C-alpha positions in Angstrom: 0.0 0.0 0.0 1.3 3.5 -0.8 2.7 5.6 2.0 0.0 8.2 1.4 -2.8 5.6 1.8 -1.2 4.3 5.0 -1.0 7.7 6.6 -4.6 8.5 5.4 -5.9 5.3 6.8 -4.1 6.1 10.1 -5.8 9.4 10.3 -9.3 8.4 9.2 -9.7 4.9 10.6 -11.7 5.9 13.7 -13.1 2.4 14.3 -9.6 1.1 15.5 -9.3 3.9 18.2 -10.1 3.2 21.8 -12.4 5.6 23.5 -10.7 8.2 25.6 -12.0 8.4 29.1 -12.6 11.9 30.4 -10.1 12.9 33.1 -11.5 13.1 36.6 -10.7 16.8 36.8 -12.8 17.5 33.7 -10.2 19.6 31.8 -10.2 18.9 28.0 -7.1 20.0 26.0 -8.1 23.6 25.2 -9.8 26.7 26.5 -13.5 26.7 26.7 -14.4 29.8 24.6 -18.2 29.2 24.3 -21.0 28.1 26.6 -19.2 28.9 29.8 -20.9 28.1 33.0 -23.1 30.5 35.0 -21.5 32.3 37.9 -22.2 31.3 41.5 -23.2 33.6 44.4 -19.6 33.9 45.6 -18.5 35.1 42.2 -21.1 37.8 42.1 -20.2 38.9 45.7 -16.5 39.2 44.7 -17.4 41.0 41.5 -19.4 43.6 43.4 -16.5 44.0 45.9 -14.1 44.5 43.0 -16.0 47.3 41.5 -17.0 48.9 44.8 -13.3 49.1 45.8 -12.3 50.7 42.5 -15.1 53.3 42.6 -14.5 54.1 46.2 -10.8 54.8 45.5 -11.6 57.0 42.6 -14.4 58.9 44.3 -12.4 59.5 47.5 -9.4 60.5 45.5 -11.2 63.2 43.6 -12.8 64.4 46.8 -9.3 64.8 48.2 -8.2 66.8 45.2 -11.3 69.0 45.5 -10.6 69.5 49.2 -7.3 71.2 48.5 -6.9 74.4 50.6 -3.1 74.5 51.0 -0.4 74.8 48.4 3.3 75.0 48.2 4.7 78.4 47.2 6.6 78.9 44.0 10.1 80.1 44.7 11.9 82.3 42.2 15.4 81.5 41.0 16.9 84.0 43.5 15.0 82.5 46.3 13.9 85.9 47.6 10.1 85.9 46.9 7.4 83.3 47.3 4.5 83.4 44.8 1.2 81.5 45.5 -1.0 79.8 42.9 -4.2 81.6 41.8 -6.8 81.7 44.6 -4.2 81.3 47.4 -2.4 83.7 49.6 0.8 83.5 51.7 -0.3 82.5 55.2 2.6 84.2 56.9 1.8 87.5 55.2 -2.0 87.7 54.8 -3.4 85.4 57.6 -2.0 87.0 60.8 -3.2 89.9 62.8 -1.2 93.2 62.8 1.6 93.1 65.3 1.5 89.4 65.8 4.2 86.9 64.7 3.8 83.7 62.7 4.0 80.7 64.9 7.6 79.5 64.3 6.6 76.0 65.4 4.3 75.6 62.3 6.3 74.2 59.3 3.3 75.1 57.1 3.2 78.8 58.1 5.2 79.7 55.0 2.8 77.9 52.7 -0.2 79.2 50.7 -3.8 78.9 51.9 -7.1 79.6 50.3 -9.5 82.3 51.6 -11.5 80.0 53.9 -8.5 78.5 55.6 -7.0 82.1 55.9 -10.2 83.2 57.7 -9.9 80.3 60.1 -6.3 81.3 60.9 -7.3 84.9 61.5 -10.1 83.8 63.9 -7.6 81.5 65.7 -5.1 84.3 66.1 -7.8 86.6 67.4 -9.0 84.1 70.0 -5.4 83.5 71.2 -4.3 87.2 71.3 -6.0 87.7 74.7 -5.2 84.2 76.0 -2.4 83.1 78.2 -0.3 81.9 75.4 2.5 84.4 74.8 2.6 83.9 71.1 4.8 86.9 70.3 7.9 85.7 72.1 8.2 82.3 70.6 11.6 81.9 68.9 12.6 78.9 66.8 16.2 77.9 66.8 16.2 76.4 63.4 18.9 78.6 61.9 16.7 79.4 59.0 16.5 75.8 57.9 13.1 74.1 57.2 11.9 70.7 56.2 8.8 69.2 54.6 6.6 67.5 57.1 6.6 64.1 55.2 7.7 62.5 52.0 4.5 63.6 50.2 5.3 67.2 50.8 8.9 66.5 49.9 7.8 65.0 46.6 5.7 68.2 46.1 8.8 70.4 46.7 11.1 68.2 44.6 8.6 67.1 42.0 11.3 66.5 39.3 12.7 63.5 41.2 9.7 61.1 40.8 8.9 62.8 37.4 12.3 61.7 36.0 12.6 58.3 37.8 9.2 56.8 37.2 8.9 57.4 33.4 12.5 56.1 33.0 11.5 53.0 35.0 8.6 52.3 32.6 10.8 52.6 29.5 13.5 50.4 30.9 10.9 47.8 32.1 9.3 47.6 28.7 12.6 47.2 26.9 13.7 44.6 29.5 10.5 42.5 28.9 10.9 42.6 25.1 14.6 41.6 25.4 13.8 38.7 27.7 11.9 37.0 24.8 15.1 36.5 22.8 18.1 36.9 25.1 17.2 35.2 28.4 20.6 34.1 29.5 22.6 37.1 28.3 20.1 39.5 29.8 20.0 37.7 33.2 23.8 37.8 33.5 23.9 41.4 32.2 21.4 42.5 34.8 23.4 40.9 37.6 26.6 42.4 36.2 25.0 45.9 36.0 23.9 45.6 39.7 27.5 44.8 40.7 28.8 47.7 38.6 26.3 50.1 40.1 27.3 49.2 43.7 31.0 49.8 42.7 30.0 53.1 41.0 28.2 54.3 44.1 31.2 53.5 46.2 33.4 55.5 43.8 30.9 58.4 44.0 31.0 58.7 47.7 34.8 58.1 47.8 35.8 60.7 45.3 33.0 63.3 45.7 32.4 63.2 49.4 35.6 61.6 50.5 33.7 58.8 52.4 34.9 55.2 52.1 31.5 53.4 52.0 33.2 50.0 51.8 29.9 48.3 52.6 28.9 48.7 49.0 32.0 46.8 47.9 31.2 44.0 50.3 27.7 43.8 48.8 29.2 43.6 45.3 31.6 40.9 46.5 28.7 38.9 48.0 26.8 39.0 44.7 29.9 37.9 42.8 30.5 34.9 45.1 26.9 33.9 45.0 27.0 33.9 41.2 30.1 31.7 41.3 28.6 29.1 43.6 25.2 29.2 42.0 26.4 29.3 38.4 24.7 26.1 37.4 21.4 27.0 39.2 21.3 30.4 37.4 21.7 28.8 34.0 19.1 26.2 35.0 16.7 29.0 35.8 17.4 30.6 32.5 16.3 27.3 30.8 13.0 27.4 32.7 12.5 31.0 31.8 13.2 30.1 28.2 10.0 28.1 28.2 8.0 31.3 28.9 10.2 33.2 26.4 9.3 30.6 23.7 5.6 31.0 24.4 5.8 34.8 24.3 7.6 34.8 21.0 4.8 32.8 19.5 2.1 35.0 21.1 3.0 38.6 20.7 -0.4 39.7 21.7 0.2 38.4 25.2 3.0 40.9 25.5 0.9 43.7 24.1 -2.1 43.0 26.3 0.2 42.5 29.4 1.6 45.9 28.6 -1.9 47.3 28.4 -2.5 45.9 31.9 0.8 47.4 33.0 -0.3 50.8 31.7 -3.5 50.5 33.7 -1.5 49.6 36.7 0.9 52.5 36.2 -2.1 54.8 35.9 -3.4 53.4 39.1 -0.1 54.0 40.9 0.2 57.5 39.5 -3.4 58.3 40.6 -2.7 56.7 44.0 0.5 58.8 44.4 -1.3 62.0 43.3 -4.1 61.3 45.8 -1.5 60.7 48.6 0.5 63.9 47.7 -2.7 66.0 47.5 -3.8 64.5 50.9 -1.0 66.7 52.4 -2.7 69.7 50.9 -6.0 69.4 52.8 -5.4 71.2 56.1 -7.4 72.4 59.1 -6.4 74.9 61.9 -5.4 73.5 65.2 -7.1 76.0 67.5 -4.8 75.4 70.5 -1.8 77.0 68.8 -3.0 78.1 65.3 -0.9 75.6 63.4 -2.1 73.7 60.3 -2.6 70.0 60.5 -4.0 67.3 58.2 -7.8 66.8 58.2 -8.9 63.9 60.4 -10.7 62.2 57.6 -7.6 62.5 55.4 -5.7 60.5 58.0 -8.3 57.7 57.9 -8.3 57.8 54.1 -4.6 57.2 54.0 -5.0 54.0 56.0 -7.8 52.8 53.7 -5.7 53.7 50.6 -2.8 51.8 52.0 -4.8 48.6 52.5 -6.5 48.8 49.1 -3.1 49.5 47.4 -1.9 46.3 49.0 -4.8 44.3 47.7 -5.0 45.8 44.2 -1.3 45.1 43.6 -2.3 41.5 43.7 -5.4 42.2 41.7 -3.4 43.5 38.8 -1.0 40.5 39.0 -4.1 38.2 38.8 -5.4 40.2 35.8 -2.2 39.5 34.1 -2.4 35.8 35.0 -5.8 35.6 33.3 -4.5 37.4 30.2 -1.5 35.0 30.0 -3.7 32.0 30.6 -6.0 32.9 27.7 -3.2 33.8 25.3 -0.8 31.0 26.1 -3.6 28.5 26.4 -4.9 29.3 22.9 -1.3 28.9 21.5 -0.7 25.6 23.3 -4.1 24.1 22.3 -5.0 26.0 19.1 -8.2 25.7 17.1 -10.7 25.6 19.9 -14.4 26.0 19.3 -15.1 29.8 19.2 -11.5 30.8 19.6 -11.3 34.6 19.1 -8.8 36.3 16.8 -6.9 37.7 19.7 -7.3 35.4 22.7 -5.3 37.6 25.1 -7.7 40.4 24.7 -10.6 38.1 25.5 -8.7 37.2 28.7 -8.5 40.9 29.5 -12.2 41.2 29.0 -12.9 38.3 31.3 -10.5 39.7 33.9 -12.7 42.8 34.3 -16.0 41.0 33.9 -16.8 37.4 34.6 -13.4 36.5 36.1 -13.1 39.7 38.2 -14.7 37.9 41.1 -12.0 35.2 41.0 -9.4 37.9 40.5 -10.6 39.8 43.6 -11.0 36.7 45.7 -7.5 35.4 45.1 -6.0 38.9 45.6 -7.8 39.4 48.9 -7.0 36.0 50.3 -3.3 36.1 49.3 -2.9 39.8 50.1 -4.4 39.6 53.6 -2.5 36.4 54.4 0.8 37.9 53.4 0.1 41.0 55.3 -0.8 39.1 58.5 2.4 36.9 58.2 4.5 40.0 57.7 2.9 41.7 60.7 3.5 38.6 62.8 7.2 38.5 61.7 7.7 42.2 62.6 6.1 41.6 66.0 8.1 38.5 67.0 11.0 39.8 68.9 13.7 42.4 68.2 16.2 40.0 66.5 15.9 39.4 62.7 14.1 36.1 61.9 17.3 34.4 60.7 18.9 35.0 64.2 16.0 33.6 66.2 15.4 29.8 66.1 11.7 30.2 66.8 11.2 33.0 64.3 13.2 31.0 61.7 11.0 28.0 62.1 7.9 30.1 61.8 9.3 32.0 58.8 10.0 28.7 56.9 6.6 27.3 57.7 4.8 30.5 56.8 6.8 30.9 53.6 6.0 27.4 52.5 2.3 27.8 53.3 2.1 31.2 51.6 3.9 29.8 48.5 1.5 26.9 48.2 -1.5 29.3 48.7 -0.2 31.7 46.0 0.4 28.8 43.6 -3.0 27.3 44.1 -4.6 30.8 43.6 -2.8 31.1 40.3 -3.8 27.7 39.1 -7.3 28.4 40.2 -7.4 31.5 38.0 -5.8 29.5 35.1 -8.4 26.7 35.6 -11.2 29.2 35.6 -10.1 30.5 32.2 -9.8 27.0 30.8 -13.0 25.5 32.2 -15.3 28.5 32.2 -16.8 27.5 35.5 -17.4 29.6 38.6 -15.0 30.3 41.3 -15.7 27.2 43.4 -15.9 24.8 40.5 -12.8 26.0 38.9 -10.8 25.9 42.1 -11.9 22.3 42.9 -11.0 21.1 39.4 -7.7 22.9 39.4 -6.8 21.4 42.7 -7.6 17.9 41.4 -5.3 18.5 38.4 -2.2 19.8 40.1 -2.4 18.3 43.6 -0.3 15.2 42.5 2.2 17.5 40.8 2.6 20.1 43.5 6.3 19.4 44.0 7.0 19.7 40.3 4.9 22.9 40.0 6.6 24.3 43.1 10.1 23.6 41.7 9.3 24.9 38.2 7.7 28.1 39.5 10.3 28.6 42.2 13.3 28.3 40.0 12.0 30.9 37.5 10.6 33.1 40.3 13.9 33.1 42.3 16.0 34.1 39.3 13.7 36.8 38.0 13.2 38.2 41.6 17.0 38.5 42.0 17.4 40.3 38.8 14.6 42.8 39.4 15.6 43.2 43.0 19.2 44.1 42.4 18.1 46.7 39.7 15.4 48.2 42.0 17.8 48.4 45.0 20.2 50.4 42.8 17.4 52.8 41.8 16.4 53.2 45.5 19.9 54.1 46.5 20.2 56.5 43.6 16.9 58.2 44.7 18.3 58.4 48.3 21.4 60.3 47.0 19.3 62.6 44.8 17.0 63.5 47.7 20.0 64.3 49.9 21.3 66.6 47.2 18.0 68.2 46.7 17.5 68.9 50.4 21.1 70.0 50.8 21.5 67.6 53.6 23.7 64.4 53.4 22.4 61.4 55.4 24.4 58.5 53.9 27.7 60.3 53.9 27.2 61.4 57.6 26.7 57.9 58.8 29.7 56.0 60.3 30.4 52.6 59.0 29.1 51.0 62.2 25.7 52.6 61.4 25.9 52.4 57.6 26.0 48.6 57.5 22.7 48.0 59.4 21.0 51.0 57.7 21.7 49.7 54.2 20.7 46.1 55.3 17.4 47.4 56.6 16.9 49.5 53.5 17.5 46.4 51.3 15.2 44.3 53.5 12.3 46.8 53.2 12.6 47.1 49.4 12.4 43.3 49.3 8.8 43.7 50.6 7.7 46.4 48.3 3.9 46.5 48.8 4.2 46.3 52.6 6.8 49.1 52.6 4.6 51.3 50.4 1.6 50.7 52.7 3.6 51.3 55.9 5.1 54.5 54.5 1.7 55.8 53.5 0.3 55.0 57.0 3.2 56.2 59.1 4.4 59.3 57.3 2.6 61.7 59.7 3.7 59.6 62.7 7.4 59.9 61.6 7.0 63.7 61.7 5.6 63.6 65.2 8.5 61.4 66.3 11.1 63.7 64.8 9.6 67.1 65.7 6.7 66.6 68.0 3.2 67.8 67.4 4.3 71.5 67.4 6.6 71.1 64.4 10.4 71.3 64.0 11.8 74.2 66.1 15.4 73.2 66.5 18.2 72.5 64.0 18.4 68.9 65.2 14.7 68.3 64.6 14.9 69.8 61.2 17.8 67.6 60.3 16.0 64.5 61.6 13.0 65.4 59.4 15.2 65.9 56.4 16.8 62.5 57.0 13.3 60.9 57.3 12.2 62.5 54.1 15.3 61.1 52.2 15.0 57.6 53.6 11.2 57.2 53.2 11.3 58.8 49.8 14.0 56.5 48.6 12.2 53.5 50.1 9.0 54.5 48.3 10.7 55.0 44.9 12.7 51.7 45.3 9.6 49.8 46.3 7.5 51.1 43.5 10.3 50.2 41.0 10.6 46.7 42.5 6.8 46.3 42.4 6.8 47.4 38.7 9.7 45.2 37.6 8.3 42.3 39.5 5.0 42.8 37.7 6.8 42.5 34.4 8.8 39.4 35.6 5.5 37.9 36.7 4.4 37.9 33.0 7.1 35.4 32.4 6.1 33.4 35.5 2.5 33.3 34.5 3.5 31.9 31.1 5.5 29.2 32.8 2.6 28.3 35.1 0.2 28.2 32.1 2.5 26.0 30.1 2.8 23.7 33.1 -1.0 23.7 33.5 -1.3 22.7 29.8 1.4 20.1 30.3 -0.5 18.6 33.2 -3.7 18.3 31.1 -1.7 16.5 28.4 -0.1 14.2 31.0 -3.5 13.2 32.4 -5.0 12.7 29.0 -1.9 10.7 27.8 -1.5 13.0 24.7 1.4 15.0 23.4 2.4 17.4 20.7 5.6 16.7 18.8 6.3 20.4 18.3 7.0 20.8 22.1 9.5 18.0 22.5 12.6 20.2 22.7 11.1 23.5 23.8 8.8 22.3 26.6 8.9 18.6 27.4 12.7 18.2 27.7 13.0 21.3 29.9 10.2 20.4 32.3 11.4 16.8 32.4 14.5 17.8 34.4 12.3 19.1 37.2 10.3 15.9 37.6 10.9 13.0 40.0 10.1 10.6 37.2 10.9 12.1 33.8 8.7 9.5 32.1 5.7 11.5 33.3 6.2 13.8 30.3 3.5 12.5 27.9 5.8 12.2 24.9 7.9 9.6 26.8 4.9 7.5 27.9 4.4 4.2 26.0 0.6 4.5 25.9 0.5 8.2 24.9 -0.9 9.3 21.5 -0.6 12.5 19.5 -3.1 15.2 20.4 -4.7 14.9 17.0 -5.8 11.3 17.7 -7.2 12.4 21.0 -9.3 15.1 19.3 -10.7 12.5 16.9 -11.3 9.7 19.4 -14.7 9.4 21.2 -14.5 10.9 24.7 -16.0 9.3 27.8 -17.6 6.4 25.9 -19.3 8.6 23.3 -20.5 7.0 20.0 -18.0 6.7 17.3 -20.2 8.7 15.0 -19.7 11.7 17.3 -16.0 11.8 16.5 -15.1 14.1 13.7 -11.9 14.5 11.7 -10.1 17.8 12.5 -10.2 20.4 9.8 -6.5 20.5 9.6 -6.0 16.7 8.9 -4.8 15.5 5.5 -8.3 14.4 4.5 -9.2 18.1 4.0 -6.2 18.9 1.8 -5.8 18.5 -1.9 -9.5 17.6 -2.4 -9.5 14.9 0.3 -6.3 13.2 -0.9 -3.1 13.2 0.9 0.0 14.4 -1.0 2.6 11.7 -1.2 5.4 14.2 -1.9 4.8 15.9 1.4 4.9 12.7 3.5 7.6 10.5 4.9 7.6 6.9 6.1 7.9 8.0 9.7 6.9 11.4 11.1 4.5 12.8 8.5 4.5 16.6 8.8 0.9 17.6 8.4 -0.6 20.9 7.3 -0.1 24.1 9.2 -2.6 24.5 12.0 -4.1 27.9 12.6 -1.5 29.9 14.5 1.4 28.8 12.3 2.3 25.5 14.0 2.7 22.4 11.8 1.0 19.2 12.9 3.3 16.3 13.4 2.0 12.7 13.1 4.6 10.6 14.8 
């Protein structure tokens, strides 16, 4: 019999095929694009919570902006005159009674206020003029120096620092993500090398400009070099795992584009959040006891709520990106599904803000609150770092393991919800059934890629944070790092690096504690001595640098998480194939061989199983005991080419390369 007839008979002879039993988890190879299940009560509750939180942040933010009654003065280049924005007057000039002095304890006295706040100040001065408070003789010993009350006011004074750093961060992040698709290993090693070079450069800056030998930076660079030497093989192994995601992203450019759209939305959210927090420092009320300006009480409550929601919504956007990657990578891994859209990643984005938003919010809330509680327990357990306390070390290991498993299952629950189209509870149960026996493999695969990407992004973000610290010192004309002795510099830099490693927690704590830091440094009456002013300047530099470094790490970690979500989605598809005993020849070198190295038994890879069949035969075989008449030949099989006849010139004795499947991948009949 001719080769073409043999291959044609192999494809079309459905009577010889054994029925394929439906897996217990119920996942078929592919994304369910049509006839998705109705949502349950928990889904609708979480969807409502999702949109209520979004609208609450927007409404409260614009109320904060509308409540602005205080502004920073514009200082001319000579520094001699202060000019207020339209509708504002200088408080020290217009809002005091004739013959009275401005309260030198009030750091806001030289700011600009609107007419209503000015009237409140005048009434306060009038009420205190005849009181027992000898307001006129108060003298501040600040030597003419002043400091912003908190980092939000400092960012308002030195607006060019975040304005330059944050857009540059976005550009570098996008270029980094695009380059990771093609140059995984070179880019990983280049990022590590750049981090080492930056630490050496910062040491040279302090040594030659400020004549300070900050040798701790050289120690940090040496530790990184030694770690790279001892972990050389592990780093290269991580690069191979990351290459799986890079391969998928090269085949699905719309996943990158849509993920960048999610990133733009996240950046807009961070920008709005930062604007709202900065503007929250411009809503003042008069403290009648001494006629100083203080933040409105409801503003202080709003900051706490904004901090908590920022914590949760950072995970929300990570989950949105997971849904996008699951839809895009899932369609590429299992192409030609019924009702597959032209751009699957965009369909995933649509689901993330509609039918899947409940699952997104549920996973973000559970993981976010759990991580927050664990971090708070860690910070409350003794004075020693966790790695120096045996009890804390045991708790840290246990908590990290549990949190890692929780985060992993939440991601697979989202991916399963995309694939199955079921509600939150149904998708979570099915996903658990699918991956529970492969938890170790999933943990290793995810952990290897996560560790490497986290190290790269962390080193880069730490460098940006230190650079922001130096820049803020220069802007405030007060050096903090160069004034520290080496015995203080070492623990300070270690604490700085530790806080940046928990970016979301750091941002939340800074937003909550910024007013408290001012009270600790200067008291409730403001900075009235040189030492208090210097303490506030140091706090502004440190908290501002922590905020910028944490935002950068959160941003780059978000981009790195695109790669991790692709790895997780590929592993999820791999698990579906393994349970169904099917494989695709096109993934032998790019996926199967890479994941095989992380398995206890490498034969679990479907292509190496003796009873496995090509995915095309699975698609044609009856599923779950269905009648043979229900099985249809795929549209991309040889029966539908050349008028129903296979082309002998395009075939070989073994390994016929079939026609190109939609999406550009050629079918391999092994």
